[in-house]
C-alpha positions in Angstrom: 8.7 250.7 -4.1 8.3 250.6 -7.9 5.9 247.9 -9.2 8.3 246.7 -11.9 11.6 244.9 -12.0 13.2 243.3 -15.1 13.9 240.1 -13.1 12.2 239.0 -9.9 14.0 236.5 -7.7 11.9 234.7 -5.1 14.2 233.8 -2.2 17.4 235.3 -0.8 19.4 232.1 -0.2 22.7 231.5 -1.9 21.3 230.4 -5.3 18.8 233.3 -5.4 21.4 235.9 -4.4 24.1 234.5 -6.7 21.7 234.6 -9.6 20.8 238.2 -8.8 24.5 239.1 -8.5 25.3 237.8 -11.9 22.2 239.6 -13.4 23.0 242.9 -11.7 26.6 242.8 -12.9 25.1 243.0 -16.4 23.2 246.2 -15.5 19.9 244.5 -15.6 17.3 245.5 -12.9 16.8 242.7 -10.5 14.9 242.5 -7.1 15.1 239.7 -4.5 12.0 239.0 -2.4 13.0 237.3 0.9 10.2 236.3 3.2 12.3 236.4 6.4 13.4 239.5 8.3 17.1 238.5 7.9 19.1 236.8 5.1 20.4 233.4 6.1 18.0 232.9 9.0 16.8 230.2 9.6 19.8 228.1 8.7 19.0 225.0 6.6 22.3 223.0 6.3 25.7 222.3 7.8 27.6 224.4 5.2 30.2 221.8 4.2 31.5 223.0 0.8 34.3 222.0 -1.6 37.1 224.5 -1.9 37.5 223.7 -5.6 33.8 224.3 -6.2 34.0 227.8 -4.6 37.2 228.6 -6.6 35.5 227.7 -9.9 32.6 230.1 -9.0 35.0 233.0 -8.1 34.0 232.8 -4.4 37.3 231.7 -3.0 38.8 232.9 -0.7 35.8 233.7 1.4 36.0 236.3 4.2 37.7 234.8 7.3 34.6 235.3 9.4 32.5 233.2 7.1 34.8 230.1 7.2 34.6 228.1 10.4 37.2 225.4 9.5 39.0 223.6 6.7 39.6 219.9 6.2 42.3 217.7 4.6 41.0 214.4 5.9 37.8 212.4 5.9 37.0 209.3 8.0 34.1 207.0 7.1 32.7 204.7 9.8 30.7 201.5 9.3 27.7 200.6 11.5 30.1 198.4 13.6 32.5 201.3 14.0 35.1 200.2 11.5 37.1 203.1 10.2 38.4 204.0 6.7 40.2 207.3 6.3 41.6 209.4 3.4 44.1 212.2 3.7 44.2 215.0 1.1 46.7 217.6 0.3 46.0 220.5 0.5 42.7 221.0 2.3 39.8 220.0 0.0 36.7 221.2 1.9 35.6 223.9 4.3 32.7 224.5 6.5 31.0 227.9 6.5 28.7 229.7 8.9 25.7 229.4 6.6 24.0 232.6 7.9 27.2 234.6 7.2 27.8 232.9 3.9 24.3 233.7 2.7 24.7 237.3 3.9 28.0 237.6 2.1 26.6 236.6 -1.3 23.5 238.8 -0.7 25.8 241.8 0.0 27.7 241.1 -3.2 24.4 241.2 -5.1 23.3 244.4 -3.4 26.7 246.1 -4.2 26.3 245.1 -7.8 22.9 246.8 -7.9 20.3 244.2 -6.9 17.4 245.3 -4.7 16.7 243.2 -1.7 13.3 243.3 0.0 13.1 241.6 3.4 9.9 240.4 5.1 8.4 240.2 1.6 6.7 236.9 1.0 5.7 236.0 -2.6 2.2 234.5 -2.4 1.6 233.6 -6.0 2.6 234.3 -9.6 0.8 236.7 -11.9 -0.1 234.8 -15.1 -1.6 236.2 -18.3 -2.5 233.9 -21.1 0.0 231.2 -20.0 2.8 233.7 -19.5 4.2 234.6 -16.1 4.3 238.3 -15.8 5.2 238.9 -12.1 4.3 238.1 -8.5 1.9 239.0 -5.8 3.8 239.6 -2.5 2.8 240.3 1.0 4.7 243.3 2.4 3.9 245.2 5.6 0.5 243.5 5.8 -0.4 244.5 2.2 -0.6 242.5 -1.0 1.3 244.2 -3.8 1.6 243.3 -7.4 5.0 243.5 -8.9 5.5 242.9 -12.6 8.6 241.7 -14.4 10.0 240.1 -17.5 11.3 236.9 -15.8 10.6 235.4 -12.4 13.4 233.2 -10.9 12.2 230.8 -8.3 14.8 230.2 -5.5 12.3 229.4 -2.8 13.9 226.2 -1.6 12.0 223.0 -1.0 8.5 224.4 -0.4 7.7 224.2 -4.1 4.7 226.5 -3.9 5.9 228.8 -6.6 7.2 225.9 -8.8 3.7 224.3 -8.7 2.1 227.7 -9.3 4.1 227.9 -12.5 2.5 224.6 -13.6 5.7 222.5 -13.0 6.0 219.3 -11.1 7.9 219.1 -7.8 10.1 216.1 -7.0 8.3 212.9 -5.9 7.9 212.8 -2.1 9.6 209.4 -1.9 12.8 211.0 -3.2 13.3 213.1 -0.1 15.4 212.5 3.0 14.5 214.2 6.3 17.6 215.9 7.9 18.6 217.2 11.2 21.6 219.4 11.7 22.8 220.3 15.3 25.5 222.4 16.7 26.9 220.7 19.8 29.5 221.4 22.5 31.7 219.2 24.7 32.8 217.1 21.8 35.9 214.9 22.7 38.8 213.3 20.8 38.1 214.6 17.3 40.8 215.7 14.9 40.2 219.3 14.0 41.1 218.9 10.3 38.9 215.7 9.8 35.3 215.4 8.7 33.6 212.2 9.9 30.9 210.3 8.1 28.8 207.5 9.5 26.9 205.2 7.2 24.5 202.4 7.9 20.7 201.8 8.2 20.8 201.4 12.0 21.6 205.1 12.4 20.8 206.9 9.1 18.6 204.7 6.9 18.9 205.6 3.2 21.5 208.3 3.8 24.3 209.0 6.3 25.4 211.0 9.4 28.2 213.5 9.8 30.4 215.1 12.4 32.1 218.4 11.3 34.5 219.8 14.0 34.7 223.5 14.5 36.8 225.0 17.3 36.8 224.7 21.1 35.1 221.4 21.4 32.1 222.5 19.2 31.0 220.5 16.2 28.1 220.3 13.7 26.5 216.9 13.9 23.6 215.7 11.9 22.1 213.0 9.7 19.5 212.4 7.0 17.1 209.5 6.8 14.5 208.2 4.4 12.5 206.7 7.3 12.3 207.2 11.0 12.5 210.2 13.2 15.7 212.2 12.6 15.8 213.6 16.1 15.5 210.2 17.7 18.1 208.8 15.2 20.5 211.6 16.1 20.2 210.7 19.8 20.8 207.1 18.9 24.0 208.1 17.0 25.2 210.2 19.8 24.7 207.6 22.5 25.0 204.2 20.8 27.2 204.3 17.7 30.4 202.4 18.6 32.6 205.2 17.3 30.5 208.4 17.5 29.3 207.8 21.0 32.9 208.0 22.3 33.1 211.5 21.1 29.6 212.7 21.6 28.2 211.0 24.7 28.8 214.1 26.8 27.9 216.5 24.0 25.2 219.1 24.6 23.0 220.2 21.7 23.0 224.1 21.6 20.8 224.4 18.5 19.3 222.3 15.8 17.3 222.7 12.6 15.4 220.3 10.4 15.0 220.3 6.6 14.2 218.0 3.7 16.6 217.3 0.9 15.4 216.1 -2.6 17.6 213.3 -4.0 15.6 213.0 -7.3 18.0 215.0 -9.5 16.9 218.1 -11.3 13.2 218.6 -12.3 11.9 220.7 -15.2 12.9 224.2 -14.2 11.5 226.6 -16.9 8.3 227.9 -18.3 7.1 231.0 -20.0 8.8 233.9 -18.2 10.0 231.6 -15.4 13.1 229.8 -14.2 13.9 227.8 -11.0 17.2 227.4 -9.4 18.8 225.5 -6.4 16.7 223.3 -4.2 13.6 224.7 -5.9 14.8 222.8 -9.0 16.2 219.8 -7.0 19.7 220.7 -8.2 21.2 218.5 -5.5 23.7 215.7 -5.5 21.8 212.4 -5.0 24.7 210.8 -3.2 25.5 213.4 -0.5 22.6 215.8 -0.6 24.9 218.7 -1.2 23.2 221.4 -3.2 25.1 224.7 -2.7 27.7 224.3 -5.3 25.3 222.8 -7.9 22.8 225.5 -7.1 25.3 228.3 -7.5 26.5 226.9 -10.9 22.9 226.7 -12.1 22.1 230.1 -10.7 24.9 231.6 -12.9 23.5 229.8 -15.9 20.0 231.1 -15.1 21.4 234.6 -14.9 23.1 234.2 -18.3 19.9 233.0 -19.9 17.7 235.6 -18.3 20.0 238.4 -19.5 20.1 237.0 -23.0 16.3 236.7 -23.0 15.9 240.3 -22.0 18.3 241.4 -24.8 16.2 239.4 -27.3 12.8 240.3 -25.8 12.0 236.6 -25.8 10.7 235.1 -22.5 9.1 232.1 -24.1 9.4 228.6 -22.7 11.0 227.7 -26.0 13.9 230.0 -25.5 14.2 229.6 -21.7 14.6 225.8 -22.3 18.2 226.9 -23.1 18.7 227.1 -19.3 17.6 223.5 -18.8 19.8 222.2 -21.6 22.8 224.1 -20.3 22.6 223.0 -16.7 21.9 219.4 -17.7 24.9 219.5 -19.9 26.9 220.5 -16.9 25.3 218.2 -14.3 23.4 215.5 -16.3 26.1 212.8 -16.5 27.2 213.2 -12.9 23.6 213.2 -11.6 22.9 209.9 -13.5 26.0 208.3 -12.0 25.1 209.5 -8.5 21.5 208.3 -8.7 22.8 204.8 -9.6 25.3 205.0 -6.8 22.6 206.1 -4.3 20.2 203.3 -5.5 23.0 200.7 -5.0 23.9 202.1 -1.6 20.3 201.9 -0.5 20.3 198.1 -1.2 23.1 197.3 1.1 22.4 195.8 4.6 24.7 197.0 7.4 26.6 193.7 7.4 27.8 194.3 3.8 28.6 197.9 4.6 30.9 196.7 7.4 32.6 194.4 4.9 33.1 197.1 2.2 34.7 199.5 4.7 37.0 196.7 6.0 37.9 195.9 2.3 38.7 199.5 1.6 41.0 199.7 4.6 42.8 196.4 3.9 43.4 197.2 0.3 44.7 200.8 1.1 42.3 202.3 -1.5 42.9 205.6 0.2 46.2 205.9 -1.7 44.2 206.1 -4.9 42.0 208.9 -3.5 44.5 211.1 -1.7 45.2 213.3 -4.8 41.5 214.1 -5.5 40.8 217.8 -6.0 37.2 217.5 -7.4 34.4 216.1 -5.2 31.3 217.7 -6.6 31.1 216.2 -10.0 31.3 212.6 -8.9 30.6 210.9 -12.3 33.7 212.5 -13.6 35.6 211.4 -10.6 34.7 207.8 -11.3 35.9 208.1 -14.9 39.3 209.5 -13.6 40.0 207.0 -10.9 38.4 203.6 -11.9 41.5 202.7 -13.9 43.6 202.7 -10.7 44.1 199.1 -9.6 42.9 199.6 -6.0 39.9 201.6 -7.1 38.9 199.0 -9.7 39.1 196.2 -7.2 37.0 198.2 -4.8 34.4 199.0 -7.4 34.1 195.3 -8.3 33.8 194.3 -4.7 31.1 197.0 -4.1 29.1 195.9 -7.1 29.4 192.2 -6.1 28.2 193.2 -2.6 25.1 194.9 -4.1 24.1 192.0 -6.4 25.3 188.8 -4.6 
């Protein structure tokens, strides 16, 4: 292979591939280094995505084989099993096969002209006088030096490359540990309904989910700030008053474990360097969803990288444009979501039960049924807080947090 590429992307996940796609479409030479032998393997999340978010990125509709199901209803369960449901029209979310989704975006990037190198693990950055000039990668048992004008870090949550660039990774206490399992023999679930389980007894500091697929199969998982995720998942399956009725005979076919940063974005630029996706903690602090945020930021990174190459300016001063642009897009929503997450973490299970009961009795679902946007949650609050039911629910929630 050639030892030079205008842009080097570390990691072939959706953020890395989407960044490469948008760069290649501008006729700029870009190479993706993916350490695994196959794009999308191993899988790192359930793949529950907003349809509106995909549309805004030009990725909807997805190929039929990528989409496993779509959803027009959500049910939220309290620790005692109290249920609150919201119906949307039309379908508002979908679940994708993450391996096929990742491969689809990588194929788009490759068709646009990006080079993809599998089994190519970037070991370290090449730095000269404080400027990042390329990478050292292990390929076929050999260490090769590949130079470039800009390195884009899309490595996920290992943060090796981010730290090598002299940047700080998220604080460890901002992470939740997650398990996502695919199970069979699931009973009595509605195929168009996603289920969410909240409460410290089963998912301390986060939540659990049940995402139905087809033929009695579902994706079931949870995140937790403390405790063993595998043991907590077994507790959810066998002891939760609502989930256990559907899952007690379920058999786990496969499961994966991964951390999610809830800190909000970190500094993601340096001389000749940008970071995207989980590598920059571009994740929703409320739900842990990072795909739509990461894809949006990857597109911005591509725009800034292409402009930097046109100008011949790869300095930190210019690449700060990337941070300013994605914080303009995400900043307000992330601040609101961090406050919401902090408040949710203060609630004992007894108060969560009461809040779910309040939502059900006041029919607040009627104020939520016309939602189309679920990714930018700060803006959602601005739109809906004026509705009487939502205002009363917000007041009740805040009182529950502080009284």
